[in-house]
Each structure stands twice: as structure tokens, then as C-alpha cells.
C-alpha positions in Angstrom: -224.7 74.9 14.1 -224.1 72.4 11.8 -226.3 70.4 9.6 -227.2 66.6 9.8 -225.1 65.8 6.9 -222.1 67.8 8.2 -222.5 65.7 11.4 -222.5 62.6 9.4 -219.6 63.5 7.5 -217.6 64.5 10.5 -218.5 61.3 12.1 -217.0 59.2 9.2 -213.9 61.5 9.3 -213.1 60.8 12.9 -214.0 57.2 12.4 -216.8 57.0 15.0 -220.1 55.3 14.9 -223.2 56.9 16.6 -223.3 54.9 19.8 -219.6 56.1 20.6 -220.7 59.8 19.5 -223.6 59.4 21.9 -221.7 58.1 24.9 -219.0 61.0 24.2 -221.5 63.9 23.7 -224.5 62.7 26.2 -226.8 63.0 23.3 -228.9 59.9 22.7 -228.2 57.8 19.9 -231.7 58.1 18.3 -231.4 62.0 18.4 -228.1 61.8 16.3 -229.7 59.1 13.9 -232.7 61.5 13.2 -230.5 64.6 13.0 -228.2 62.9 10.3 -231.5 61.6 8.5 -232.9 65.3 8.7 -236.1 63.5 10.1 -235.8 66.1 13.3 -233.8 68.7 14.8 -232.0 68.2 18.1 -232.0 70.9 20.6 -229.2 73.9 20.4 -227.8 72.3 23.5 -227.5 68.7 21.8 -226.2 70.2 18.5 -223.6 72.2 20.8 -222.8 69.1 22.7 -222.3 67.0 19.4 -219.8 69.8 17.8 -217.7 69.7 20.9 -217.4 66.0 21.0 -216.7 65.8 17.3 -214.1 68.6 17.6 -212.4 66.8 20.3 -212.3 63.9 18.1 -210.3 65.9 15.5 -213.4 67.6 13.2 -213.4 71.0 12.0 -216.3 72.7 10.8 -216.2 75.0 8.2 -218.5 77.5 8.0 -220.6 78.6 4.8 -219.3 80.7 2.3 -219.6 81.2 -1.5 -218.3 77.7 -1.8 -220.6 76.1 0.8 -219.9 74.7 4.1 -218.0 71.7 5.1 -215.8 69.6 7.6 -212.4 68.7 7.5 -209.6 66.8 10.0 -207.7 69.1 11.9 -203.8 68.7 11.5 -202.2 67.3 14.3 -198.8 69.3 15.6 -196.8 66.7 13.9 -198.7 67.0 10.7 -198.2 70.7 10.8 -194.3 70.2 11.3 -194.2 67.8 8.2 -196.1 70.3 6.2 -194.0 73.1 7.1 -190.7 71.0 6.3 -192.1 70.0 3.0 -193.1 73.6 2.0 -189.7 74.7 2.9 -187.6 72.2 0.8 -187.4 74.5 -2.4 -188.0 73.3 -5.8 -189.6 74.7 -8.6 -192.4 77.0 -8.0 -195.4 76.7 -9.7 -198.9 77.9 -9.8 -201.3 75.7 -7.6 -204.0 76.7 -9.9 -205.7 73.5 -11.8 -206.9 74.6 -15.4 
């Protein structure tokens, strides 16, 4: 399950408005609006349909852990190849830690 704010953030990341998400997921726009504003909880089936639609558009939901929960964009194959190429270029190895 996801939260309303996660839904809102995912929608922003994949650049889709509520009307388009409603059409794609089959969940009424009013239900999505109420869910995002935390004024109502949709059914489990509506949440699952919303998750599927957002994931198809490129959102990846991050399960809650000690750092919280979240959402990000998934990498395309082209992105993954570019990252692998850049990581393999060599250069000075340094710690990724920020002080």
C-alpha cells in the first residue's frame, strides 16, 4: 500500500495529472483527489490499480524503512547502460560520504 502523499509525489514525478491517472487506472478522479489530500481512504483495489498505473508510467515506490518511505523514477535501460558506462570510466576513487 502507498500513502496519499506518495501518490501525489509519484504523479508529479511521472508528470501526469489526476484526470489522466484516473483514466489510466480506472479509479475516479475524485477518489484520487481525496486520497492525496488524506480526506478519504480508497478501497484496496483502487489503491492497487493506482499503484499499477503509476508504476507503468515509471514510478517506483520505496517501502518504509528506518529512513522513511518514498517514491522515485525507475531507470530506463538506456539510463542503466549510461550509468554503467560512467561508473566504469575510472578516475579517482573517493568516498561517497558527505561530511
